[in-house]
C-alpha positions as YAML, in Angstrom:
chain: A
units: angstrom
residues:
- id: 1
  name: GLN
  ca: [15.69, -8.17, 21.02]
- id: 2
  name: PHE
  ca: [14.39, -11.53, 21.71]
- id: 3
  name: GLY
  ca: [15.43, -15.30, 22.37]
- id: 4
  name: VAL
  ca: [13.58, -18.68, 22.15]
- id: 5
  name: SER
  ca: [14.81, -21.97, 23.77]
- id: 6
  name: TYR
  ca: [12.79, -25.37, 23.00]
- id: 7
  name: THR
  ca: [13.96, -28.44, 24.39]
- id: 8
  name: PHE
  ca: [12.36, -32.02, 23.51]
- id: 9
  name: SER
  ca: [13.52, -34.70, 25.67]
- id: 10
  name: LYS
  ca: [12.66, -37.93, 27.40]
- id: 11
  name: THR
  ca: [14.26, -38.86, 30.65]
- id: 12
  name: LEU
  ca: [14.05, -42.84, 31.57]
- id: 13
  name: GLY
  ca: [15.62, -44.63, 34.29]
- id: 14
  name: VAL
  ca: [14.93, -47.00, 37.31]
- id: 15
  name: GLY
  ca: [15.71, -44.22, 40.03]
- id: 16
  name: ALA
  ca: [15.56, -40.43, 39.91]
- id: 17
  name: GLY
  ca: [17.92, -39.78, 42.99]
- id: 18
  name: ASP
  ca: [21.29, -41.70, 44.03]
- id: 19
  name: PHE
  ca: [19.32, -43.84, 46.81]
- id: 20
  name: ASP
  ca: [16.19, -44.55, 45.52]
- id: 21
  name: GLY
  ca: [15.08, -48.06, 45.97]
- id: 22
  name: VAL
  ca: [14.70, -50.88, 43.43]
- id: 23
  name: SER
  ca: [12.56, -54.00, 43.63]
- id: 24
  name: PRO
  ca: [14.28, -56.95, 45.19]
- id: 25
  name: TYR
  ca: [11.99, -59.53, 43.30]
- id: 26
  name: PHE
  ca: [11.59, -58.30, 39.91]
- id: 27
  name: SER
  ca: [13.81, -57.08, 37.21]
- id: 28
  name: MET
  ca: [14.42, -53.36, 37.56]
- id: 29
  name: ARG
  ca: [13.75, -53.17, 33.80]
- id: 30
  name: ARG
  ca: [10.42, -54.60, 34.25]
- id: 31
  name: ARG
  ca: [9.35, -52.85, 37.72]
- id: 32
  name: ASN
  ca: [11.07, -49.54, 38.12]
- id: 33
  name: TYR
  ca: [12.11, -48.75, 34.36]
- id: 34
  name: GLY
  ca: [10.18, -45.51, 33.23]
- id: 35
  name: PRO
  ca: [9.91, -41.71, 33.18]
- id: 36
  name: LEU
  ca: [12.05, -40.10, 35.78]
- id: 37
  name: SER
  ca: [10.22, -37.84, 38.19]
- id: 38
  name: TYR
  ca: [11.83, -34.86, 36.52]
- id: 39
  name: ASP
  ca: [11.15, -35.74, 33.09]
- id: 40
  name: ALA
  ca: [9.61, -32.51, 31.02]
- id: 41
  name: PRO
  ca: [9.17, -33.73, 27.22]
- id: 42
  name: HIS
  ca: [8.54, -30.11, 26.41]
- id: 43
  name: VAL
  ca: [10.14, -27.05, 27.36]
- id: 44
  name: LEU
  ca: [9.45, -23.75, 25.65]
- id: 45
  name: VAL
  ca: [10.99, -20.36, 27.02]
- id: 46
  name: ILE
  ca: [10.75, -17.11, 25.09]
- id: 47
  name: ASN
  ca: [12.77, -14.16, 26.55]
- id: 48
  name: TYR
  ca: [12.38, -10.61, 25.04]
- id: 49
  name: THR
  ca: [13.32, -6.87, 25.51]
- id: 50
  name: TRP
  ca: [11.42, -4.02, 23.38]
- id: 51
  name: GLN
  ca: [12.35, -0.40, 23.74]
- id: 52
  name: LEU
  ca: [9.24, 1.40, 22.65]
- id: 53
  name: PRO
  ca: [9.40, 4.02, 20.01]
- id: 54
  name: SER
  ca: [9.67, 7.71, 21.35]
- id: 55
  name: PRO
  ca: [7.59, 10.56, 19.92]
- id: 56
  name: GLN
  ca: [9.60, 13.49, 18.33]
- id: 57
  name: GLN
  ca: [7.36, 16.09, 20.19]
- id: 58
  name: PRO
  ca: [9.33, 17.04, 23.39]
- id: 59
  name: ILE
  ca: [6.26, 17.08, 25.83]
- id: 60
  name: LEU
  ca: [5.12, 13.67, 24.45]
- id: 61
  name: LYS
  ca: [8.60, 12.39, 24.38]
- id: 62
  name: ALA
  ca: [9.09, 13.23, 28.04]
- id: 63
  name: VAL
  ca: [6.01, 11.19, 29.27]
- id: 64
  name: LEU
  ca: [6.24, 8.37, 26.74]
- id: 65
  name: GLY
  ca: [9.83, 7.99, 25.70]
- id: 66
  name: SER
  ca: [12.22, 5.52, 26.96]
- id: 67
  name: TRP
  ca: [9.75, 2.80, 27.93]
- id: 68
  name: VAL
  ca: [11.32, -0.69, 27.90]
- id: 69
  name: ILE
  ca: [9.12, -3.67, 27.83]
- id: 70
  name: SER
  ca: [11.05, -7.25, 28.76]
- id: 71
  name: GLY
  ca: [9.83, -10.48, 29.98]
- id: 72
  name: ILE
  ca: [10.21, -14.30, 30.18]
- id: 73
  name: THR
  ca: [7.40, -16.74, 28.97]
- id: 74
  name: THR
  ca: [7.36, -20.53, 29.99]
- id: 75
  name: PHE
  ca: [5.55, -23.40, 28.67]
- id: 76
  name: GLN
  ca: [6.36, -26.40, 30.11]
- id: 77
  name: SER
  ca: [5.01, -30.09, 30.21]
- id: 78
  name: GLY
  ca: [3.90, -31.44, 33.62]
- id: 79
  name: PHE
  ca: [6.14, -34.26, 35.61]
- id: 80
  name: PRO
  ca: [5.14, -37.82, 35.45]
- id: 81
  name: PHE
  ca: [3.79, -39.72, 38.44]
- id: 82
  name: THR
  ca: [1.90, -42.84, 39.30]
- id: 83
  name: PRO
  ca: [-0.93, -42.92, 41.43]
- id: 84
  name: GLY
  ca: [-0.56, -44.80, 45.10]
- id: 85
  name: PHE
  ca: [-3.10, -46.05, 47.48]
- id: 86
  name: SER
  ca: [-3.77, -46.95, 51.16]
- id: 87
  name: THR
  ca: [-6.28, -49.05, 52.73]
- id: 88
  name: THR
  ca: [-8.87, -48.24, 55.67]
- id: 89
  name: ASP
  ca: [-8.02, -51.67, 57.08]
- id: 90
  name: GLY
  ca: [-4.25, -51.51, 57.20]
- id: 91
  name: ALA
  ca: [-3.98, -54.72, 55.17]
- id: 92
  name: ASP
  ca: [-0.56, -56.09, 54.40]
- id: 93
  name: ILE
  ca: [-1.01, -56.82, 50.53]
- id: 94
  name: THR
  ca: [2.38, -58.50, 49.35]
- id: 95
  name: GLY
  ca: [3.35, -59.88, 52.82]
- id: 96
  name: SER
  ca: [7.12, -58.83, 51.97]
- id: 97
  name: GLU
  ca: [9.02, -55.90, 52.17]
- id: 98
  name: GLU
  ca: [7.97, -54.31, 48.72]
- id: 99
  name: GLY
  ca: [4.79, -52.38, 48.78]
- id: 100
  name: ALA
  ca: [2.24, -52.89, 46.41]
- id: 101
  name: ARG
  ca: [1.24, -50.68, 43.73]
- id: 102
  name: ILE
  ca: [-2.20, -49.84, 42.56]
- id: 103
  name: ASP
  ca: [-3.95, -51.99, 39.93]
- id: 104
  name: VAL
  ca: [-4.74, -50.31, 36.55]
- id: 105
  name: ILE
  ca: [-7.83, -51.89, 34.97]
- id: 106
  name: GLY
  ca: [-8.25, -49.51, 31.92]
- id: 107
  name: ASP
  ca: [-6.72, -46.35, 30.31]
- id: 108
  name: PRO
  ca: [-6.60, -43.48, 32.95]
- id: 109
  name: HIS
  ca: [-5.90, -40.79, 30.65]
- id: 110
  name: LEU
  ca: [-8.89, -37.80, 30.45]
- id: 111
  name: PRO
  ca: [-8.96, -35.86, 27.52]
- id: 112
  name: LYS
  ca: [-8.14, -32.13, 28.27]
- id: 113
  name: SER
  ca: [-11.56, -30.75, 27.46]
- id: 114
  name: GLU
  ca: [-13.21, -33.03, 30.33]
- id: 115
  name: ARG
  ca: [-10.93, -32.38, 33.23]
- id: 116
  name: THR
  ca: [-12.29, -30.42, 35.89]
- id: 117
  name: PHE
  ca: [-10.83, -29.00, 39.22]
- id: 118
  name: SER
  ca: [-12.02, -32.36, 41.03]
- id: 119
  name: ARG
  ca: [-11.27, -35.02, 37.90]
- id: 120
  name: ASN
  ca: [-7.96, -34.83, 36.22]
- id: 121
  name: PHE
  ca: [-7.80, -38.63, 35.44]
- id: 122
  name: LYS
  ca: [-10.12, -41.38, 35.37]
- id: 123
  name: THR
  ca: [-10.15, -42.58, 38.93]
- id: 124
  name: GLU
  ca: [-12.39, -45.58, 38.13]
- id: 125
  name: MET
  ca: [-9.66, -46.98, 36.45]
- id: 126
  name: PHE
  ca: [-7.73, -47.86, 39.34]
- id: 127
  name: ALA
  ca: [-8.40, -51.06, 41.76]
- id: 128
  name: ARG
  ca: [-7.04, -52.29, 45.05]
- id: 129
  name: PRO
  ca: [-4.71, -55.03, 44.14]
- id: 130
  name: ALA
  ca: [-5.56, -58.54, 45.40]
- id: 131
  name: LYS
  ca: [-3.61, -59.78, 48.70]
- id: 132
  name: GLY
  ca: [-0.52, -61.62, 47.68]
- id: 133
  name: SER
  ca: [-0.13, -59.70, 44.41]
- id: 134
  name: PHE
  ca: [2.10, -56.44, 43.79]
- id: 135
  name: GLY
  ca: [-0.30, -54.35, 41.60]
- id: 136
  name: ASN
  ca: [0.39, -53.85, 37.89]
- id: 137
  name: ALA
  ca: [0.86, -50.07, 37.57]
- id: 138
  name: GLY
  ca: [3.90, -48.73, 35.65]
- id: 139
  name: VAL
  ca: [6.27, -45.76, 36.43]
- id: 140
  name: GLY
  ca: [5.30, -42.26, 35.41]
- id: 141
  name: ILE
  ca: [1.85, -43.63, 33.91]
- id: 142
  name: LEU
  ca: [0.25, -40.11, 34.31]
- id: 143
  name: ARG
  ca: [1.45, -36.46, 34.13]
- id: 144
  name: GLY
  ca: [0.94, -33.64, 36.52]
- id: 145
  name: PRO
  ca: [-0.19, -29.98, 35.49]
- id: 146
  name: GLY
  ca: [2.26, -28.13, 33.33]
- id: 147
  name: ILE
  ca: [3.48, -24.57, 33.44]
- id: 148
  name: ASN
  ca: [1.96, -21.59, 31.66]
- id: 149
  name: ASN
  ca: [3.72, -18.63, 33.10]
- id: 150
  name: TRP
  ca: [4.52, -14.82, 32.14]
- id: 151
  name: ASP
  ca: [6.67, -12.62, 33.85]
- id: 152
  name: ILE
  ca: [6.61, -9.24, 32.41]
- id: 153
  name: ALA
  ca: [8.71, -6.18, 33.38]
- id: 154
  name: ILE
  ca: [8.21, -2.38, 32.38]
- id: 155
  name: SER
  ca: [10.89, 0.54, 32.94]
- id: 156
  name: LYS
  ca: [11.41, 4.00, 32.10]
- id: 157
  name: ARG
  ca: [14.60, 5.81, 32.36]
- id: 158
  name: ILE
  ca: [14.46, 9.32, 33.23]
- id: 159
  name: PRO
  ca: [17.51, 11.50, 32.71]
- id: 160
  name: VAL
  ca: [18.58, 14.32, 35.26]
- id: 161
  name: ALA
  ca: [21.08, 16.96, 34.02]
- id: 162
  name: GLY
  ca: [22.16, 14.80, 31.08]
- id: 163
  name: GLU
  ca: [23.00, 11.05, 30.29]
- id: 164
  name: GLN
  ca: [25.26, 10.39, 33.32]
- id: 165
  name: ARG
  ca: [22.62, 10.70, 36.16]
- id: 166
  name: TYR
  ca: [19.17, 9.38, 35.66]
- id: 167
  name: PHE
  ca: [16.20, 7.77, 37.72]
- id: 168
  name: GLN
  ca: [15.02, 4.37, 36.50]
- id: 169
  name: PHE
  ca: [11.85, 3.55, 37.69]
- id: 170
  name: ARG
  ca: [10.76, -0.44, 37.08]
- id: 171
  name: GLY
  ca: [7.55, -2.35, 37.32]
- id: 172
  name: GLU
  ca: [7.80, -6.04, 37.52]
- id: 173
  name: PHE
  ca: [4.92, -8.61, 37.30]
- id: 174
  name: PHE
  ca: [5.15, -12.20, 38.11]
- id: 175
  name: ASN
  ca: [2.49, -14.30, 36.68]
- id: 176
  name: ALA
  ca: [1.50, -11.02, 34.60]
- id: 177
  name: TRP
  ca: [-2.18, -12.55, 33.78]
- id: 178
  name: ASN
  ca: [-2.78, -13.69, 37.06]
- id: 179
  name: HIS
  ca: [-3.45, -17.00, 35.36]
- id: 180
  name: THR
  ca: [-4.37, -19.94, 37.75]
- id: 181
  name: GLN
  ca: [-1.70, -22.67, 37.47]
- id: 182
  name: PHE
  ca: [-2.26, -25.83, 39.48]
- id: 183
  name: SER
  ca: [0.77, -27.52, 40.70]
- id: 184
  name: GLY
  ca: [-0.39, -30.54, 42.71]
- id: 185
  name: LEU
  ca: [-2.89, -33.34, 42.69]
- id: 186
  name: ASP
  ca: [-4.33, -35.88, 45.31]
- id: 187
  name: THR
  ca: [-2.85, -38.87, 43.76]
- id: 188
  name: THR
  ca: [-3.53, -41.58, 46.56]
- id: 189
  name: ALA
  ca: [-6.36, -43.45, 46.61]
- id: 190
  name: ARG
  ca: [-8.07, -44.89, 49.64]
- id: 191
  name: PHE
  ca: [-9.94, -48.46, 49.32]
- id: 192
  name: ASP
  ca: [-12.02, -50.26, 51.94]
- id: 193
  name: PRO
  ca: [-11.95, -54.03, 52.44]
- id: 194
  name: ALA
  ca: [-14.44, -54.36, 49.75]
- id: 195
  name: GLY
  ca: [-12.44, -52.54, 47.09]
- id: 196
  name: LYS
  ca: [-14.42, -49.33, 47.00]
- id: 197
  name: GLN
  ca: [-12.44, -46.02, 46.41]
- id: 198
  name: VAL
  ca: [-13.35, -43.87, 49.44]
- id: 199
  name: ASN
  ca: [-10.96, -40.94, 49.16]
- id: 200
  name: PRO
  ca: [-13.31, -37.95, 47.56]
- id: 201
  name: ASN
  ca: [-10.39, -35.79, 46.67]
- id: 202
  name: PHE
  ca: [-8.50, -38.57, 44.65]
- id: 203
  name: GLY
  ca: [-7.54, -36.91, 41.18]
- id: 204
  name: ALA
  ca: [-8.37, -33.29, 42.43]
- id: 205
  name: TYR
  ca: [-5.99, -30.31, 42.72]
- id: 206
  name: THR
  ca: [-4.56, -29.62, 45.90]
- id: 207
  name: SER
  ca: [-1.85, -26.88, 45.16]
- id: 208
  name: ALA
  ca: [-1.16, -23.83, 42.82]
- id: 209
  name: ARG
  ca: [1.61, -21.78, 41.98]
- id: 210
  name: ASP
  ca: [1.93, -18.10, 42.76]
- id: 211
  name: PRO
  ca: [-0.75, -15.65, 41.98]
- id: 212
  name: ARG
  ca: [0.37, -12.54, 40.37]
- id: 213
  name: ARG
  ca: [3.02, -10.41, 42.47]
- id: 214
  name: ILE
  ca: [3.93, -6.98, 41.47]
- id: 215
  name: GLN
  ca: [6.96, -5.28, 42.59]
- id: 216
  name: LEU
  ca: [7.67, -1.62, 42.01]
- id: 217
  name: SER
  ca: [11.16, 0.22, 42.29]
- id: 218
  name: LEU
  ca: [12.55, 3.60, 41.72]
- id: 219
  name: ARG
  ca: [16.37, 3.85, 41.43]
- id: 220
  name: PHE
  ca: [18.88, 6.85, 41.14]
- id: 221
  name: MET
  ca: [21.83, 6.05, 38.88]
- id: 222
  name: PHE
  ca: [25.06, 8.45, 38.87]
...
């Protein structure tokens, strides 16, 4: 048996949390509206259970029979984010209680075929905002890494003196293929007074989800 669940969605708003602040100077629709931090346009989840065919020959049946393969496979879009910035001189850009956003001077999206560990978007398309401005970056203009995960389990039922008592061997493999799944990026630029971006890790991966984990168990049922 198997099941498939696919969700196509879009989550927009001016704040992802109950107490998120909004701009006191600009219209919320203009300044704060966009994809929320948990927006995931595509989520595909496949679950399955397959009982392998048992051979008829008694010895082979004892070894190869009663095996079951099951699992959950997940493919999901990354979550949106907007790069931030800091300055080496600690400048007060806006002169107000609202901080400035980074300036976007071109399309920052990078084709997937051109992405590397240290370069996931076009960092050169971001600039230090001018003093007295608020920056022009929108909300959720880029997306972080998505999810491509396979959790697989294999189990075997071993009868003991009939069907009422049996051992169950089970092996569980989380991230079964040990596929590297990056989960975080360095999204903060750092500018010197001349406007030069000096953070060498800007746009690079910073973290990953768990590697493959294996869990084995033997249970006696009666």
